[in-house]
Each structure stands twice: as structure tokens, then as C-alpha cells.
mmCIF file of the N, C-alpha and C atoms, coordinates in Angstrom:
data_MODEL
# 
_entry.id   MODEL 
# 
loop_
_atom_site.group_PDB 
_atom_site.id 
_atom_site.type_symbol 
_atom_site.label_atom_id 
_atom_site.label_alt_id 
_atom_site.label_comp_id 
_atom_site.label_asym_id 
_atom_site.label_entity_id 
_atom_site.label_seq_id 
_atom_site.pdbx_PDB_ins_code 
_atom_site.Cartn_x 
_atom_site.Cartn_y 
_atom_site.Cartn_z 
_atom_site.occupancy 
_atom_site.B_iso_or_equiv 
_atom_site.pdbx_formal_charge 
_atom_site.auth_seq_id 
_atom_site.auth_comp_id 
_atom_site.auth_asym_id 
_atom_site.auth_atom_id 
_atom_site.pdbx_PDB_model_num 
ATOM 1   N N  . MET A 1 1  ? 139.517 113.203 193.213 1.00 0.00 ? 1  MET A N  1 
ATOM 2   C CA . MET A 1 1  ? 138.862 114.494 193.194 1.00 0.00 ? 1  MET A CA 1 
ATOM 3   C C  . MET A 1 1  ? 138.189 114.716 194.549 1.00 0.00 ? 1  MET A C  1 
ATOM 4   N N  . PRO A 1 2  ? 138.362 115.893 195.139 1.00 0.00 ? 2  PRO A N  1 
ATOM 5   C CA . PRO A 1 2  ? 137.708 116.181 196.423 1.00 0.00 ? 2  PRO A CA 1 
ATOM 6   C C  . PRO A 1 2  ? 136.193 116.057 196.312 1.00 0.00 ? 2  PRO A C  1 
ATOM 7   N N  . GLN A 1 3  ? 135.575 115.753 197.400 1.00 0.00 ? 3  GLN A N  1 
ATOM 8   C CA . GLN A 1 3  ? 134.124 115.561 197.424 1.00 0.00 ? 3  GLN A CA 1 
ATOM 9   C C  . GLN A 1 3  ? 133.434 116.785 198.015 1.00 0.00 ? 3  GLN A C  1 
ATOM 10  N N  . GLY A 1 4  ? 132.982 117.652 197.185 1.00 0.00 ? 4  GLY A N  1 
ATOM 11  C CA . GLY A 1 4  ? 132.164 118.768 197.638 1.00 0.00 ? 4  GLY A CA 1 
ATOM 12  C C  . GLY A 1 4  ? 132.946 120.008 198.003 1.00 0.00 ? 4  GLY A C  1 
ATOM 13  N N  . GLY A 1 5  ? 132.210 121.020 198.313 1.00 0.00 ? 5  GLY A N  1 
ATOM 14  C CA . GLY A 1 5  ? 132.777 122.301 198.693 1.00 0.00 ? 5  GLY A CA 1 
ATOM 15  C C  . GLY A 1 5  ? 131.704 123.365 198.582 1.00 0.00 ? 5  GLY A C  1 
ATOM 16  N N  . THR A 1 6  ? 132.045 124.547 199.022 1.00 0.00 ? 6  THR A N  1 
ATOM 17  C CA . THR A 1 6  ? 131.093 125.648 199.008 1.00 0.00 ? 6  THR A CA 1 
ATOM 18  C C  . THR A 1 6  ? 131.775 126.895 198.468 1.00 0.00 ? 6  THR A C  1 
ATOM 19  N N  . VAL A 1 7  ? 131.092 127.612 197.611 1.00 0.00 ? 7  VAL A N  1 
ATOM 20  C CA . VAL A 1 7  ? 131.573 128.889 197.102 1.00 0.00 ? 7  VAL A CA 1 
ATOM 21  C C  . VAL A 1 7  ? 130.623 129.958 197.621 1.00 0.00 ? 7  VAL A C  1 
ATOM 22  N N  . LEU A 1 8  ? 131.173 130.949 198.304 1.00 0.00 ? 8  LEU A N  1 
ATOM 23  C CA . LEU A 1 8  ? 130.366 132.055 198.817 1.00 0.00 ? 8  LEU A CA 1 
ATOM 24  C C  . LEU A 1 8  ? 130.554 133.257 197.905 1.00 0.00 ? 8  LEU A C  1 
ATOM 25  N N  . LEU A 1 9  ? 129.476 133.791 197.401 1.00 0.00 ? 9  LEU A N  1 
ATOM 26  C CA . LEU A 1 9  ? 129.517 134.975 196.555 1.00 0.00 ? 9  LEU A CA 1 
ATOM 27  C C  . LEU A 1 9  ? 129.018 136.167 197.355 1.00 0.00 ? 9  LEU A C  1 
ATOM 28  N N  . GLY A 1 10 ? 129.655 137.313 197.150 1.00 0.00 ? 10 GLY A N  1 
ATOM 29  C CA . GLY A 1 10 ? 129.217 138.521 197.832 1.00 0.00 ? 10 GLY A CA 1 
ATOM 30  C C  . GLY A 1 10 ? 129.793 138.692 199.221 1.00 0.00 ? 10 GLY A C  1 
ATOM 31  N N  . VAL A 1 11 ? 130.967 138.088 199.462 1.00 0.00 ? 11 VAL A N  1 
ATOM 32  C CA . VAL A 1 11 ? 131.663 138.240 200.736 1.00 0.00 ? 11 VAL A CA 1 
ATOM 33  C C  . VAL A 1 11 ? 133.037 138.813 200.423 1.00 0.00 ? 11 VAL A C  1 
ATOM 34  N N  . SER A 1 12 ? 133.410 139.906 201.082 1.00 0.00 ? 12 SER A N  1 
ATOM 35  C CA . SER A 1 12 ? 134.659 140.587 200.783 1.00 0.00 ? 12 SER A CA 1 
ATOM 36  C C  . SER A 1 12 ? 135.744 140.268 201.804 1.00 0.00 ? 12 SER A C  1 
ATOM 37  N N  . GLN A 1 13 ? 136.786 139.589 201.336 1.00 0.00 ? 13 GLN A N  1 
ATOM 38  C CA . GLN A 1 13 ? 137.927 139.303 202.210 1.00 0.00 ? 13 GLN A CA 1 
ATOM 39  C C  . GLN A 1 13 ? 138.632 140.606 202.586 1.00 0.00 ? 13 GLN A C  1 
ATOM 40  N N  . ARG A 1 14 ? 138.664 141.556 201.661 1.00 0.00 ? 14 ARG A N  1 
ATOM 41  C CA . ARG A 1 14 ? 139.322 142.847 201.918 1.00 0.00 ? 14 ARG A CA 1 
ATOM 42  C C  . ARG A 1 14 ? 138.626 143.643 203.016 1.00 0.00 ? 14 ARG A C  1 
ATOM 43  N N  . GLN A 1 15 ? 137.350 143.364 203.237 1.00 0.00 ? 15 GLN A N  1 
ATOM 44  C CA . GLN A 1 15 ? 136.579 144.076 204.257 1.00 0.00 ? 15 GLN A CA 1 
ATOM 45  C C  . GLN A 1 15 ? 136.305 143.170 205.453 1.00 0.00 ? 15 GLN A C  1 
ATOM 46  N N  . ASN A 1 16 ? 137.293 142.325 205.787 1.00 0.00 ? 16 ASN A N  1 
ATOM 47  C CA . ASN A 1 16 ? 137.198 141.426 206.941 1.00 0.00 ? 16 ASN A CA 1 
ATOM 48  C C  . ASN A 1 16 ? 135.996 140.485 206.821 1.00 0.00 ? 16 ASN A C  1 
ATOM 49  N N  . PHE A 1 17 ? 135.785 139.988 205.598 1.00 0.00 ? 17 PHE A N  1 
ATOM 50  C CA . PHE A 1 17 ? 134.736 139.013 205.291 1.00 0.00 ? 17 PHE A CA 1 
ATOM 51  C C  . PHE A 1 17 ? 133.326 139.550 205.536 1.00 0.00 ? 17 PHE A C  1 
ATOM 52  N N  . ALA A 1 18 ? 133.156 140.835 205.286 1.00 0.00 ? 18 ALA A N  1 
ATOM 53  C CA . ALA A 1 18 ? 131.826 141.439 205.391 1.00 0.00 ? 18 ALA A CA 1 
ATOM 54  C C  . ALA A 1 18 ? 130.974 140.990 204.205 1.00 0.00 ? 18 ALA A C  1 
ATOM 55  N N  . VAL A 1 19 ? 129.685 140.848 204.432 1.00 0.00 ? 19 VAL A N  1 
ATOM 56  C CA . VAL A 1 19 ? 128.756 140.516 203.352 1.00 0.00 ? 19 VAL A CA 1 
ATOM 57  C C  . VAL A 1 19 ? 128.506 141.798 202.563 1.00 0.00 ? 19 VAL A C  1 
ATOM 58  N N  . THR A 1 20 ? 128.923 141.798 201.305 1.00 0.00 ? 20 THR A N  1 
ATOM 59  C CA . THR A 1 20 ? 128.820 142.993 200.472 1.00 0.00 ? 20 THR A CA 1 
ATOM 60  C C  . THR A 1 20 ? 127.771 142.868 199.378 1.00 0.00 ? 20 THR A C  1 
ATOM 61  N N  . GLY A 1 21 ? 127.347 141.653 199.092 1.00 0.00 ? 21 GLY A N  1 
ATOM 62  C CA . GLY A 1 21 ? 126.348 141.439 198.049 1.00 0.00 ? 21 GLY A CA 1 
ATOM 63  C C  . GLY A 1 21 ? 126.973 141.369 196.668 1.00 0.00 ? 21 GLY A C  1 
ATOM 64  N N  . VAL A 1 22 ? 126.143 141.071 195.689 1.00 0.00 ? 22 VAL A N  1 
ATOM 65  C CA . VAL A 1 22 ? 126.553 140.945 194.293 1.00 0.00 ? 22 VAL A CA 1 
ATOM 66  C C  . VAL A 1 22 ? 125.536 141.690 193.449 1.00 0.00 ? 22 VAL A C  1 
ATOM 67  N N  . ASP A 1 23 ? 126.020 142.494 192.491 1.00 0.00 ? 23 ASP A N  1 
ATOM 68  C CA . ASP A 1 23 ? 125.109 143.284 191.657 1.00 0.00 ? 23 ASP A CA 1 
ATOM 69  C C  . ASP A 1 23 ? 124.184 142.419 190.805 1.00 0.00 ? 23 ASP A C  1 
ATOM 70  N N  . SER A 1 24 ? 124.726 141.408 190.162 1.00 0.00 ? 24 SER A N  1 
ATOM 71  C CA . SER A 1 24 ? 123.938 140.533 189.279 1.00 0.00 ? 24 SER A CA 1 
ATOM 72  C C  . SER A 1 24 ? 124.186 139.080 189.658 1.00 0.00 ? 24 SER A C  1 
ATOM 73  N N  . PRO A 1 25 ? 123.567 138.604 190.747 1.00 0.00 ? 25 PRO A N  1 
ATOM 74  C CA . PRO A 1 25 ? 123.877 137.257 191.235 1.00 0.00 ? 25 PRO A CA 1 
ATOM 75  C C  . PRO A 1 25 ? 123.604 136.150 190.227 1.00 0.00 ? 25 PRO A C  1 
ATOM 76  N N  . ASN A 1 26 ? 122.522 136.230 189.481 1.00 0.00 ? 26 ASN A N  1 
ATOM 77  C CA . ASN A 1 26 ? 122.225 135.173 188.507 1.00 0.00 ? 26 ASN A CA 1 
ATOM 78  C C  . ASN A 1 26 ? 123.283 135.105 187.413 1.00 0.00 ? 26 ASN A C  1 
ATOM 79  N N  . ASP A 1 27 ? 123.733 136.265 186.937 1.00 0.00 ? 27 ASP A N  1 
ATOM 80  C CA . ASP A 1 27 ? 124.779 136.294 185.913 1.00 0.00 ? 27 ASP A CA 1 
ATOM 81  C C  . ASP A 1 27 ? 126.088 135.738 186.458 1.00 0.00 ? 27 ASP A C  1 
ATOM 82  N N  . LEU A 1 28 ? 126.434 136.095 187.686 1.00 0.00 ? 28 LEU A N  1 
ATOM 83  C CA . LEU A 1 28 ? 127.670 135.611 188.294 1.00 0.00 ? 28 LEU A CA 1 
ATOM 84  C C  . LEU A 1 28 ? 127.622 134.105 188.510 1.00 0.00 ? 28 LEU A C  1 
ATOM 85  N N  . ILE A 1 29 ? 126.512 133.598 188.996 1.00 0.00 ? 29 ILE A N  1 
ATOM 86  C CA . ILE A 1 29 ? 126.366 132.151 189.205 1.00 0.00 ? 29 ILE A CA 1 
ATOM 87  C C  . ILE A 1 29 ? 126.492 131.414 187.877 1.00 0.00 ? 29 ILE A C  1 
ATOM 88  N N  . GLN A 1 30 ? 125.859 131.934 186.839 1.00 0.00 ? 30 GLN A N  1 
ATOM 89  C CA . GLN A 1 30 ? 125.935 131.296 185.525 1.00 0.00 ? 30 GLN A CA 1 
ATOM 90  C C  . GLN A 1 30 ? 127.369 131.297 185.003 1.00 0.00 ? 30 GLN A C  1 
ATOM 91  N N  . ALA A 1 31 ? 128.095 132.393 185.174 1.00 0.00 ? 31 ALA A N  1 
ATOM 92  C CA . ALA A 1 31 ? 129.474 132.481 184.699 1.00 0.00 ? 31 ALA A CA 1 
ATOM 93  C C  . ALA A 1 31 ? 130.388 131.525 185.458 1.00 0.00 ? 31 ALA A C  1 
ATOM 94  N N  . VAL A 1 32 ? 130.250 131.471 186.776 1.00 0.00 ? 32 VAL A N  1 
ATOM 95  C CA . VAL A 1 32 ? 131.077 130.569 187.588 1.00 0.00 ? 32 VAL A CA 1 
ATOM 96  C C  . VAL A 1 32 ? 130.771 129.116 187.239 1.00 0.00 ? 32 VAL A C  1 
ATOM 97  N N  . THR A 1 33 ? 129.508 128.785 187.096 1.00 0.00 ? 33 THR A N  1 
ATOM 98  C CA . THR A 1 33 ? 129.113 127.419 186.750 1.00 0.00 ? 33 THR A CA 1 
ATOM 99  C C  . THR A 1 33 ? 129.673 127.019 185.394 1.00 0.00 ? 33 THR A C  1 
ATOM 100 N N  . SER A 1 34 ? 129.552 127.889 184.416 1.00 0.00 ? 34 SER A N  1 
ATOM 101 C CA . SER A 1 34 ? 130.049 127.602 183.074 1.00 0.00 ? 34 SER A CA 1 
ATOM 102 C C  . SER A 1 34 ? 131.563 127.409 183.069 1.00 0.00 ? 34 SER A C  1 
ATOM 103 N N  . GLN A 1 35 ? 132.271 128.309 183.729 1.00 0.00 ? 35 GLN A N  1 
ATOM 104 C CA . GLN A 1 35 ? 133.732 128.213 183.772 1.00 0.00 ? 35 GLN A CA 1 
ATOM 105 C C  . GLN A 1 35 ? 134.179 126.935 184.479 1.00 0.00 ? 35 GLN A C  1 
ATOM 106 N N  . THR A 1 36 ? 133.509 126.575 185.547 1.00 0.00 ? 36 THR A N  1 
ATOM 107 C CA . THR A 1 36 ? 133.858 125.362 186.282 1.00 0.00 ? 36 THR A CA 1 
ATOM 108 C C  . THR A 1 36 ? 133.625 124.126 185.432 1.00 0.00 ? 36 THR A C  1 
ATOM 109 N N  . ARG A 1 37 ? 132.499 124.061 184.773 1.00 0.00 ? 37 ARG A N  1 
ATOM 110 C CA . ARG A 1 37 ? 132.179 122.893 183.939 1.00 0.00 ? 37 ARG A CA 1 
ATOM 111 C C  . ARG A 1 37 ? 133.137 122.742 182.769 1.00 0.00 ? 37 ARG A C  1 
ATOM 112 N N  . GLU A 1 38 ? 133.662 123.856 182.261 1.00 0.00 ? 38 GLU A N  1 
ATOM 113 C CA . GLU A 1 38 ? 134.600 123.801 181.142 1.00 0.00 ? 38 GLU A CA 1 
ATOM 114 C C  . GLU A 1 38 ? 136.027 123.501 181.595 1.00 0.00 ? 38 GLU A C  1 
ATOM 115 N N  . SER A 1 39 ? 136.340 123.726 182.865 1.00 0.00 ? 39 SER A N  1 
ATOM 116 C CA . SER A 1 39 ? 137.712 123.604 183.355 1.00 0.00 ? 39 SER A CA 1 
ATOM 117 C C  . SER A 1 39 ? 138.009 122.298 184.067 1.00 0.00 ? 39 SER A C  1 
ATOM 118 N N  . ILE A 1 40 ? 137.005 121.609 184.562 1.00 0.00 ? 40 ILE A N  1 
ATOM 119 C CA . ILE A 1 40 ? 137.216 120.421 185.388 1.00 0.00 ? 40 ILE A CA 1 
ATOM 120 C C  . ILE A 1 40 ? 136.602 119.209 184.703 1.00 0.00 ? 40 ILE A C  1 
ATOM 121 N N  . ILE A 1 41 ? 137.387 118.132 184.633 1.00 0.00 ? 41 ILE A N  1 
ATOM 122 C CA . ILE A 1 41 ? 136.910 116.868 184.063 1.00 0.00 ? 41 ILE A CA 1 
ATOM 123 C C  . ILE A 1 41 ? 137.063 115.798 185.125 1.00 0.00 ? 41 ILE A C  1 
ATOM 124 N N  . PRO A 1 42 ? 136.020 115.080 185.462 1.00 0.00 ? 42 PRO A N  1 
ATOM 125 C CA . PRO A 1 42 ? 134.650 115.224 184.980 1.00 0.00 ? 42 PRO A CA 1 
ATOM 126 C C  . PRO A 1 42 ? 134.004 116.477 185.563 1.00 0.00 ? 42 PRO A C  1 
ATOM 127 N N  . ALA A 1 43 ? 133.084 117.042 184.811 1.00 0.00 ? 43 ALA A N  1 
ATOM 128 C CA . ALA A 1 43 ? 132.421 118.275 185.232 1.00 0.00 ? 43 ALA A CA 1 
ATOM 129 C C  . ALA A 1 43 ? 131.669 118.050 186.533 1.00 0.00 ? 43 ALA A C  1 
ATOM 130 N N  . PRO A 1 44 ? 131.844 118.954 187.500 1.00 0.00 ? 44 PRO A N  1 
ATOM 131 C CA . PRO A 1 44 ? 131.145 118.800 188.776 1.00 0.00 ? 44 PRO A CA 1 
ATOM 132 C C  . PRO A 1 44 ? 129.657 119.106 188.650 1.00 0.00 ? 44 PRO A C  1 
ATOM 133 N N  . VAL A 1 45 ? 128.898 118.563 189.553 1.00 0.00 ? 45 VAL A N  1 
ATOM 134 C CA . VAL A 1 45 ? 127.473 118.863 189.651 1.00 0.00 ? 45 VAL A CA 1 
ATOM 135 C C  . VAL A 1 45 ? 127.339 119.991 190.660 1.00 0.00 ? 45 VAL A C  1 
ATOM 136 N N  . SER A 1 46 ? 126.601 121.018 190.309 1.00 0.00 ? 46 SER A N  1 
ATOM 137 C CA . SER A 1 46 ? 126.450 122.134 191.237 1.00 0.00 ? 46 SER A CA 1 
ATOM 138 C C  . SER A 1 46 ? 124.999 122.282 191.652 1.00 0.00 ? 46 SER A C  1 
ATOM 139 N N  . THR A 1 47 ? 124.815 122.781 192.859 1.00 0.00 ? 47 THR A N  1 
ATOM 140 C CA . THR A 1 47 ? 123.483 123.105 193.357 1.00 0.00 ? 47 THR A CA 1 
ATOM 141 C C  . THR A 1 47 ? 123.505 124.555 193.796 1.00 0.00 ? 47 THR A C  1 
ATOM 142 N N  . ARG A 1 48 ? 122.374 125.177 193.739 1.00 0.00 ? 48 ARG A N  1 
ATOM 143 C CA . ARG A 1 48 ? 122.279 126.591 194.084 1.00 0.00 ? 48 ARG A CA 1 
ATOM 144 C C  . ARG A 1 48 ? 121.365 126.741 195.284 1.00 0.00 ? 48 ARG A C  1 
ATOM 145 N N  . THR A 1 49 ? 121.857 127.419 196.302 1.00 0.00 ? 49 THR A N  1 
ATOM 146 C CA . THR A 1 49 ? 121.043 127.716 197.476 1.00 0.00 ? 49 THR A CA 1 
ATOM 147 C C  . THR A 1 49 ? 121.156 129.193 197.787 1.00 0.00 ? 49 THR A C  1 
ATOM 148 N N  . ARG A 1 50 ? 120.201 129.687 198.495 1.00 0.00 ? 50 ARG A N  1 
ATOM 149 C CA . ARG A 1 50 ? 120.238 131.103 198.890 1.00 0.00 ? 50 ARG A CA 1 
ATOM 150 C C  . ARG A 1 50 ? 120.252 131.221 200.376 1.00 0.00 ? 50 ARG A C  1 
# 
């Protein structure tokens, strides 16, 4: 299993990687975390930074 990685939320590839923001960042982080933990075994440990 790869060791680590970074997920950037609120960046639009369609707009040449412009920072566009996220309407509900806490909800999006919770959804991504939940989906990741349910899809990958062993479940990864995630940290949240701003």
C-alpha cells in the first residue's frame, strides 16, 4: 500500500487548477473520509489541515 498522499478540495482542474472553494467543506471532508474508510482495507488514517 502506498505511504501517504494529499487530497486537495476546492481546486478546479477545468479552470486551470484555480482555487474555487467548497460550499460545505466539513460535509465534503466527512463524506470523503467515510467513503475511503469503507473502500480500503486496512482503513487509512486521515488528518485534516487547512
